[in-house]
N, C-alpha and C positions, 0 to 999 in steps of 0.2 A: 388700372382700377382695382385689380385683385390685390396688388401690393398695398394699396391704401387700406383696403378692407382688412388685410392681414395685420397691418400696423395698428389699426383701430381696435381689432379684436384682441391683439396682444396687450394693448394698453388697458382695455376693459378687463381682461383676465387678471392683470396685475393689480388693478384697483380692487377687484372682487376678492382676491386673495388677501390683500392688506385689510380690507373691511372685515373679512371672515376671521382673520387672526385677532383683530381688536374685539370683535363680538365674542370670540372664544375666551379671551382673557376676562371678559366681564359677563360671561354667560349667566352667572347667578343673578346679577342685578337686572339683566335684560329679561330673564325668565320671570322674576317677581314682578317686573313692570308689565309684562303681558298679562299676568294673572290679575294684577290690580286694574288694568285697563278693561278687561272683560267683566270684572266684578263691579266696576263703577260706570260702565258705558250706558247701561239702561237708565240708571239714575241721572246721569248727565243729560241724556235726551229728554227725560221727563221734566227736567228743569226748564225746558223751552217754554212750557206753559206759563211760566212766570215772566217770560220775555226778558230774561237776563242775558247779558253779553256772554259770548262763548268763554272768554277767559274767567269771568266770575263763576260760570257754571263748572268749569274744570277745577278751579280752586275749591269750590264748595264740595264737589264730588270727592276730591282727595281728602278734604278735611273730615268728611263723614267717616272715612276709614282711619285716617292717621291720628286725629285728635283723641278718639276713644281708646285707641291702642296705646298711645303714649301715656295717657292718664291711667290706664289699666296697669301697665308695666311699672309706672312710677309708684302707684299705690301698693302694688305687690312688694316692691323693694322696701318702701317705708314700713309697711306692716310687718315684713320679715324682720327688720331691725328692731321694731318695737316689741314684737313677740319674743324674739331672742333675748332682749333685755329683761322682759318680764319673767321669762323662764329661768334665767340665771339668778334673778333676785328671789324667786319663789323657792327654787330647789338648790340645795348646797352641792352643786355639781363638782366643784373643786375638792371638797372634803370626801365626796363619794369615790372619786378616782384616786385619791391619795396623793402622796408626795411625788415629786418628779414631773408634775404637770403644770409648770409655771405659766404656760400660755393660757390655760384655763383660768388661773388666778388673775392674769392680766385682763382677760375678757370680763371677769366678774367685776374688776375694778372699773373698767371702762363702761360697764352697764349703768353705773351710777353717775356718769358724767353728764353735765349740762353745757349749754353753749357758753356760759360765763367762765368756766374753769378749763376750757380746752387749752388755752395758752399755758396754764399751770401744769396740765398733764404733759404737754409737749416738753416743757422745761425739765420736768422730772424724769423724762426718758420713757414714758409709757408708749410713745409712738415710734420708738427706735426700731423694733422689729418690722413694722410696716414700712418705714422709710428705707431700711436696708433691703427689704424685698423689692421695693420699687426701683431702687438704684441698680440692683443686680440684674433686673429684667427690664430695664428701661427701653432697650432696643426692641425687644419682643412686644412690649406693651404699646410702644409708639406705633409700630407697624400694624398691630392689630386694630388699634383705635382709628388710625388714619385710613386703613383699608375699609373698615366698617363705615366710616363717615363718607368716603368716596363712593362706595356702592350704594349707600342710602341716597346720596345726591343724584347719582345716575338713575336710580329707580324712580325718584320723584320727577326728574326732568323728562325722562322718556315717557312715563305715564301721562304727564301733563300734555306733552305735544302729540301723543297718540290720541288723546281725547279731542284735541283741537283739529288735528290734520289727518286723522285716521282715514276719513273718506277720500281725501286727496291721494293718499298712498294706494287706496283701493282702486281708484280710477286709473292711476299710473300703471299698476300691474295689469289691468284689463286692456291696456293699449296693445299688449303682446298676445291677445287672445287669438286662438286658432280653432275655427269651427265650434266656438262656444265651449270648448272643453275647459279652458282656464277659468272662464267665468263661472261655469257650473261647479267646478271643484272649489274655487275660493269662496263662493257664496255658501255652499254647503258646509265647508270647513268653518267658516266664520260663524254661521248660525249654531253649529254644534259646539264650538269652543265657548261661545257665550252661554249656551245651556249648561255645559259641564262646569265651567269656572264660576259662573254666577250661582249655580246650584251649590257649589262649595260654600259660598258666602251665606246663602240661605240656610244651609245645614248647620253652620257655626251659630247663626242667630237662633235657630230653633232649639238646638241642643243647649245653648246658654240659658234660654228661657226655661226649658224643662229642668235643667240642673238647679237653677236658682229656686224654682218652685219646690223642687224635691228637698233641697237642703233646708230651706226655710220651714217647710212642713215638718221635717224631722226635728228641727230645733223646738217647734211648738210642743212636740210629744216628749222628747228626751229631757232628762235632767240637765241642769246648767253645767254640771261637771263634765259631761260627755257631749256637749253641744258643738256643732260645727262652727269654727271661728270664721267670721266675715262671710256669710253664705252668698251674698251678692257677688263679691270678688271671686270667691271659689267657683261659683257657677259660671261666671264669664270666662275664667281660665279653663274650665272644663270644656266649654264650647270651642275655644281656640285649640286646645289639645286634641280635639277630634280630628284635626287635619293630619296629625301624626299617625302613620300606619301601624298596624298590629297593636302596639301598646296604647296609643291614643289617650283616651280619657283616664286610663288607669294611673298615669303619672300624676294625676291630681287627686282622685278620690282615695287612692291607697295611702298616700302621705297624710291626707286628712284623717283617715281612720287611725293612722299611727299617732298623729298629734293628739287626738282625743283619747287614745288608749294609754299612752305612756304616763301622763300624770295620774291616771286612775290606778295603774299598777304600782307606781311609786308611792301613791298615797295609801295603798293597801285595800282599797275598796274594789275588789275584783268582781263583785256582783254587777257592777255597772257595765262590764264588758259585754253583757247580753245586748245592750243598746248599740254598742259599736258593731257587733255582729249583724244586728238588724240593719244598721246603716249601710254596711257593705252589701248586704243582700239587696236592699232597695236600690243602691247605686248601680249594681251590676245589671239588675233587671230593668229598672225604669229609665236610668240615664244612659246606660251603655248598650244594652241588647235591643230593647224595643225601638229606639230611634234608628238604630243601624238596620233593622229589618224592615221597618215601616216607612221611614222618611227617606233613607238614602236612595231607594229606587226612583222616587219622584224627583230627586235632585241630581240624578246621574246623567242627564242629557236625554236627547230625543231618540237617538239610534245606537249610542254606545252601550255595549253590554256591561251590566253591573259587575259581573265577575272579572272581566278584563280590566275594568277601571280599578277594582280593588287590587288586582295584581300589579297594576301600574303604580299605585300608591305604595305598595310593599317593596317592589324591586327598584323603584326610582331612586330613593335615597341610598340604596346599597350600591347602585351602579354609578350614579352621577354625584353623590353627596347630598347634603341637605336640600339644595335647590332642586334635586330630582323629585322632591315631593310635588313641585309645580311643573317641572319639565316633562316628566314621564307621561302624565295625562295629556299634555299638549301633543307630544309625539304620537301617542296612541290615537288620538282623534284625527290627526293629519293622515296617519297611515290607513286607518279604517275608512275615512272619507275618500281617500284616493282609490282604494280598492272598490268602493261602491259607486263612484261617479266617473273618474277619469280612466281607470284601467279597462273597463269594458269598451269604452270608445276607442282606446288605443289598440285593442285587440280586434276591432271591427265589429263588435257586438253592439247593436243599437239598444239602449235601455228601454224597457217597457214603461210606458206612462202609467201612473197610478190608476187612471180611469180604465186602462185596458187590462188590468190585472183582475181576473175573475176567479173567485174561490172555486175549489174543486166541487163538482156536482151542480154548480149553477150554470144555467143555459143562457145563451145570448138571445137578444130580441129578434134577430133575423131567423131564428129557428121556429118562431111562431108565425111564419108567413101565411099558413093556411087558416089560422084563426083570425077571421075578419069580422067586421060588424055585420048585422043582419041586412042592412040596406045594400052593402057592397056584395054580400053573398048571393043575393037574388039576381044581380045584374052581371056579375063577373063571369059565370059559366057561359052565358049567351054571347058575351062579347068575345070571349077567347075561344069558344067552341070546345072547351074542356071543363069537366066537372071536378078536376083534381085527381089525385091518385085513386086507382081502382081497387087497390088492395091495401089491407091494413099494414102490410110489410113496408109499403112505400109511404105510409102516412107519418109525418114528422112529429105528430103529437102523441097522445096516449092511445094505444090500440083500442078499437071499438068505438072511437069518437067520430068516425068518418060520417056516420049517418045521423049524428046529432045536429041540431040547429047550431048555427055559427056562434050565437050568443051563449050557448050552454056547453060548449066544448071545454074539456078539461086540459089544462096545461101543467 
């Protein structure tokens, strides 16, 4: 019997190692999937009120995140191309840089292209540098694009089935419960992960709304020459950039300030730079600082310390790479929840129930045993043969209250 158990245990260990290796190879996709799962799970369950099938609810919950993100990134790319073309047409960049910058001249020529003369531009050789670059780096580009698509597919599939079968996985894990330690730990970790990761989504939405309102309000006051281009798109990108630690939203509003300042400087109207400085000041205070101080503590989970969470966002990308932005907070929540729930049980310390935790200076109800109602006070000494403590030193209440009527004693 022991030999059979050993063989089964060895087989299970082998399968676990193989599964762990596969998970390690795709840790980035799995981490983002867990983040999306906890970000959309609450909305997925809210859709039950509409009596939709589980698969429809899962697709809808994912679409709420994916579709706006795809549209946002696509709009950003299109607008970047359009604005680059407009900038090259408006400012003689090639003449400013002088000779020897043929790539700028080609970009200037390409800026005037339309869909009808793309074939003519190809025949004339204007796309030759781009084609040569693609051919020289074909292997690298193919691996990058295929890896990105594969990770995207894994993320979507894992998130979809976590929404559908996450409760089944939860029940399977609890089959191995021992003295309710596993159940307590997983339920506490699950609730805290949802609070932290769903709070990230709320933080992005809130900052996006604040940034859009701020940029739009600035455009109402500022002259058109120094107005923020596409304030709605810029505000949404600012909210997404808030996920990035340390630099965060600065990677959006600092380039916006540069975009508004460069044409002004090149046009010689430096007096308008005062509006650009005012824009930077408003962005730093209203968009960057106030939401970080006021909103983030409300969206940082129920028990996780805000400072530790900030450090996780900072060190996560440094240690694990870009996906560490999502992995480090998950690891932090799992470690802190383990120390708060499972570790005391393993060390033999029974956790104190919240109802039993009494603040310092507060007294328990049983300490007021001598403070009884008037009706009971008249009968109790005769029945027990004792009138209570004879000295104030033995009196559990306030000294000097022993001779007061029961209804007037102080506690």
